[in-house]
N, C-alpha and C positions, 0 to 999 in steps of 0.2 A: 626426804619425805619432811613434811612440816610437823609441827606438833600440835596436838589436838586442843581445839579451843571451842567452848560452847557459845552457841549463838542464842543472845538474850533479848527478847522483844518486850519484857515486861518489867523493864527498869523502873517505870513509872507507878508499878503497882507494889502494894505491901503484902498481899497473899498470892500465893500460888493458885493458879486456875484448878477448880474442881475436876475430879477426875470425869464426872458424868459429862461436865461441859466441855472437856477435851474430846471426849469420844462423840458427842454431839456436833460439834464444829469442824471435826476433821474430815477432810477431803481426799485424804492419801488413798483409802482404798478403791476409789473410782479415777482420780486426776493422775495416778502413777503412770498411767497409759500415755500420758503426754511427755514422758522423759525425753524422747528424741527431740521433740519440737521445743522443750525448754532448753535443752543443751544446744540445739542449733540456734536458738535466740541469743542464748548467753555468749557463744562464741562470736558472733557477729557483733554483738554489743560491746565485747571485750576488744574486739578488732578496732572499732570506732574509737573507743577510749583511748587506745594505744596511738591510733591515727592523729587524735587531737592533743596527744602528750598529757592526757589526764592520767594514765599510768603508763609504767615504763615498758619497752619491749621484754624485758627479763620476766616482768609480771604478767605480760600478756602470754608469754611461752609457758610459764607455769600454769596459768588459767586454762589453757587450751589443752594442755597436755593432762591436766587433772580432770577436766569435763570430758575428755576422750575415754580416759580410764574410767571414770564413772559409768560411761555409757556400756563399755565392754563388761564391767561388771554387772550391770542389770540384765544385759543381754545373756551373759552366761549365767545367770541366776545367782550370783555370788553377793548381790549387793543386799546390805542388811536395811530393810524399811521399818523404821522406828515409830510406833504409834504416837510418841509424844511429839514428833515432828509432823505437823498437822497436814501438810501437803507436800507434793512432788517438788515444789519449787524450795522450800526449807530443807527437804530431804537431801537434795543434790548440792545445796549451799553448805549444809553442815558436813557433808562427807567432802566437800572440796577443802573446808577448813582441816579436817583430818589429814588430807593429802599434801596440801601446799602450805598450811598454816596462814599467817597474816594476810597474804596477798588476796586470800580468797574473800576478804571483807571488801576490798576494792571493787569487786565485780558487780555490787549493787549501787555503785556511785551512779547518779543521773537515772535512776530508774525505781519504781516502785513495784510491790507486788500487783498493784491495779493494773498497769499497763504491761507488764510481764505475762500475766494471766491472759490479758486481751490479746496479747500477741501470741502465746501458746496456742489458744482456742482458736484463733483466726487460721493459724499455719495448719492445724488440724482440719478445720473448715474446708479450707483450699485442697488439701490432700484428698479428703473425704468426697468433696464433689467431683475430683477428677476420678476417683475411683468408681464413684456411681455412674458417672458418663461411660466408663469403660465397660461395665457390666450391662448397662442400657444398650450399648452398641452391640453387644453381642446377642442380646435377647432380640433385637431388631433384625440383626442378621439371620438368626434362627427362623423367626417369623417369614422372612422373606424367601428363604430357602425351602421352608415347608410349603409357602404358598406356590412356588415355582414347581413343587415335585407333584401337587395335585391340582393342576390348572383344569383338568376335565370334570372336576366333582361338582355337580350341582346340588343345592341345598335349599331349604326354606328359609327365607329371610322372615324377619319376625317384627312385629310392632305390638307392643302390650302382651308379648309373649304368645301372640297368636299368630298363626301362619298368615304372611302377608303377600309376598312375592317372591319367585325364585331368585336365586343369586348364586354366583359361583362361590364355592366355599373359600376359593383362595382370594375373593374380593372381601369377604368376611374377615379373614385374616388379616389381610391388610389393613382394615381399619384399625386394629391394635397397633399395627406398624406405625401409622400416622400418630396415636396418641402418644406412644413412647418417644417417637420423634421430637414431639413438642417437649417432652420432658427433658430431653437432651439439649434442646435449643435453650429451655429456661435455665438449666444448669451452667451452660456455656455463658450465658448473659449474667449469670448470678456470679460466676468466677471473674468477670471483668470488674464487676460492681464492689466485690469483696477485697480485691487485691489492694488493700490500703494499710499501711504500716501504722499501728497505734504506738509502738514503743517511742519512749521520749516525751510522753505526754505526763509521766510521772504519776502521783496520787490523783491529780486532776488539774494542776494548775500550770504544766510545764516544770522544766528543771532549771536550775540557775548555773549550768555548766556550758561551755561553748561545744555543744554537741552536733555532730552532723548525721541528721536523721536521714538524708539522702543516701548517705554511705551504707547504712544499715539496709536500708529498703532495696538498694542495687545487691548488697550481699545475699538477701533473703528472697530476691525475686519479687518484690513489690513493685507495682507501677507508680505509686505515689504514696505521700505521707498524709496522715490525718490532719485535718486544717483547724480543729478545735480539742483541745486537750480534755475538757470536761465530756464532750461527745464520745470522745475516742475510749475513754474508760467505762462510761456508762452505757455504750452500745452493746446491744445484743441482737440487733435486727439481723444480723448476717447468720445468727443461729436460727430465728425464727423463720426467715426466708428460706434456709435450706430445709428446714422441717416442713414448711408450706410445700415447696416443690415435692419433698419425698412424700408426704400426704397425698398430693396429686398422682404421683407415680405409682403410689401403693393403692389407691383408689383405682386407677387403672388394671394394675395387676389384680386385684380383687375381682373386677369386673371379668376378665379373662378367665380367671380361676372359676368362677361361677359357671361360665359357659362350658369348661372342661367338665365340671362336675356333673352338669346337666347332660351333656352331649354323651359322657362314657356311661350312663345310667341304661339299664336294659330298656327302659320305656322309649329313650332316644335312640340308643346304640349308633350314633353318628362316628363315633371314634373309639379306638381301645389304647389304654394306657398300657406303657411298659410295664412289665413285672417290677423293674427296677425303680419306679416311681410310685409304686403303690404299696399297701400294706395288707396284711390279713386280720381277719378276726380273731379273737381269743376264743370263741365259741361257735362260730358259725364257719365252716371250713371251705363254703363255697365263696364266700366274700372276697372281692378285689377292691379295696377301699381308696378312693382318690385322696389320701392323706395330705399329700404334698400341697395339692391345690386348695384344700381345705384349710390347711394352716397358712397359707399365703392370704387366704380370704379372711382368716381370723387376726392375723399378725397386722393386718392393714388398720384395724380398730386400734392397736395399740400406737401405731405411728400416728394417727389422727388425734388420739387422746393426748400424746406429747406435746404436738402443736398447741392445743387448747392450754394445756397445763402452763406452757413457756408464756403464752400471751397473758394469762392470768397472773404468773408471777411479776410480769414486766409493768402491767397497766396502771399500778398504783405507785411506782417508785419513783421519788424524787431524784433529781441530780445530785451527786454524780454516783459514785460506786456505793452499793448496800449489800450486805452479807448475803440478802435472799437471792442475788445473781449467783451463787454457788450452785444452785438449783439448775442451773443451765446445762451442767455437763453430763449427769447420769442419763437424763432422758436423751441428749443429743448423742452421746455414745451410743445409746440403745437403739435410736432410730437409725443411725448409720449402719449398724451391724444387721439390723432387722432389713433394711430396704436392700443392702448389697447382697446379704446371703439369700433372700427371698427371689431376687431377681435372677441370681446365678443359679439357684436349684429349678426355677421355672424355665430357664433357658434349656436345661438338660431335658426337662419333660416335653417343651415343644418339639425339640430334636427328635425325640423318640415316638411321637404320636404316630398312630396308623389310623388313617381315614377309611371308611366304609361308604363310598359312594353309592352303591346299590341300596343300602338301607336308607340313605338320606333320600334318594329319588322315590324310594317305596313309601316314604312318610307324607309325601305330597299328594293330596286328592287334587281334582279337577278344579275345585274351587278357587285355588290359588292362583289361576289363570284368570279369573274375574276381570281384573284391571286390563289385562291384554284383549279380551274380548271387548271391553269398551273401547280401547284404543283402535282396535278394528272397525268399529261402528265409526268413530270419530274420523278416522282416516277415510272413510267413505262418505264424509261431509256432514255427519249429524255433530250437532254442538256436544262437547263433551258431558256436560251437565245432564243433557237427555240420554245420552248413551248410558251414564251411569245408572240412571233410573231405570232404564230398560234392563240391563244386565243385573241390577238387584233384583227385580221381578222375574228374571229369568232364573236366578240362584234359587229364589224361593219356591218356584214352580219345581226345578229339579229335585230339590230336597223333599217336597210334598210326594213326588213320585218315586223317592228313594233310589234316584239315580245320579250318576256323576254327569257333569256337564257333556263329557264326551260320549255319554250313552244315550243322549236325547237324539232323535231323528231330525232331519232338517225341518220337517213339519213343526216340530217343537220350538225350534229356534224361530221359524218364521212367524209364529203366533204372537212374538213380541216385537218383530221388525222385518220388513221385505227385504231390508239390506243383508241379510244373512244369507250367504251361499255356502256351497259345499267346502270352500276353502278355509272356512271357520275351523274345521277338523285338522288343519295343519298347524293349529296354534298347541303349543306344549312347552315344558319346562325348558328345552334346549331352545326352541324358537324365542321364547320369552327373554332368556339372557342375552341372546345374540341381538335382540331388538334393543337393547339398553346401551347403545353405542355412543350416548353423549360422552362428553370429556369427563372422567372421573367415574363412570358408570360401570356395571358389570358384564359388559360383553366381553367375550375372551380376549378380543383385540385390545380393549381399554385395559383389560387386567394385566395383559403382557406388557402393555406400556407402562403402567404402574409399577411392576415388578421392575422393569429396566430402569426407570427414575429412582425407584427405591435404592437399587444397589449403586447408582451414580452418587446417591447422596450418602451412602455407607461408606464409598471409597472416599469421599470428602471428609467425613468423620474421621477415618482410620488413618489419612494421611498426616 
């Protein structure tokens, strides 16, 4: 064990930092979660320093063993976090001094806290993006399985939240698969773009040592090294980009949550939520509240706000590093947790949903078939715009008679067009969805094909 030595960064100053300033500038309460990434980066850096003969093999062994012991201490809850050591980087380095003595001071050779922080947060971003992809894949799988179990259910499709045309419930659900699939694709593209090593950039100008940045990149799994040292320490695009992708994903999740909330209401009654994913009322014993979906909807606002906040932090900063950039972490950590936990819990909710096909079908009146009746006339040779006008007048007439379209006799139909025959009564919700057989449409055959293709996509993601 080495002898204890204090790290001093204020030798240029004649006064100690004020306690209030120390508390104000400290990031340790939140950046301590980067301990694994900091240690991982420090070990790779030390190995490079030894490879380049900047430190000795003995010093490398001391540093690695010391860092591994520190990680064990942190994970076992034995590490003493000291408020006066303002961040996780200084906390680990200070403890390393206590364990191995002077050799600890050589670890910081050829690096700055600026490129060290940039590395740590980039390692966290890479890990977080992969974790987000993993939970999104599970959500997509749950949606596809749910669609496959409910292939026969027909529901009203909506525009302007007004009943528009019948669709298969499975088709509706698969629309959300497409949304979340795009989120996965964005994150996979993001992972390729951010896999760049910033370490070796120093404070902003590079370092005056014969370092091997490619060696460190290989050790840490980076595909390239940063090309400009100023940009490397000033860049937080990778945080903003994750938050942007996360905001889109949470917007998608919020839209689905809104559907769940509406559909599970008594007025709709299209689905029933599992007791495991609902809460009770403190005063109304009959209530079954969709709190999980409501919280997912609400938490999306926080994620969107974090993105806006980070853009605001960065928009006026000159190059290179500025302390404003310390504000990158709390929002980023919160976004990562919020997105991953929200997607995870909504995956369980999807898997437990019970669908009520009879209620869905009962909610549709005959007017939802108006487009099908216009198509019926168009297939008989009438221009669609003329058919649209005829059916619009037919609907108005039926409403004035307080009748459904299928309650009108054939004379009622023929008063608007002689093209109407008895076969018009064969038009119903089931025939409507069967007719929508264009690629990507809502017919059963098309939806089965969509489910098959979705499962193929999921297999590729999971490979």
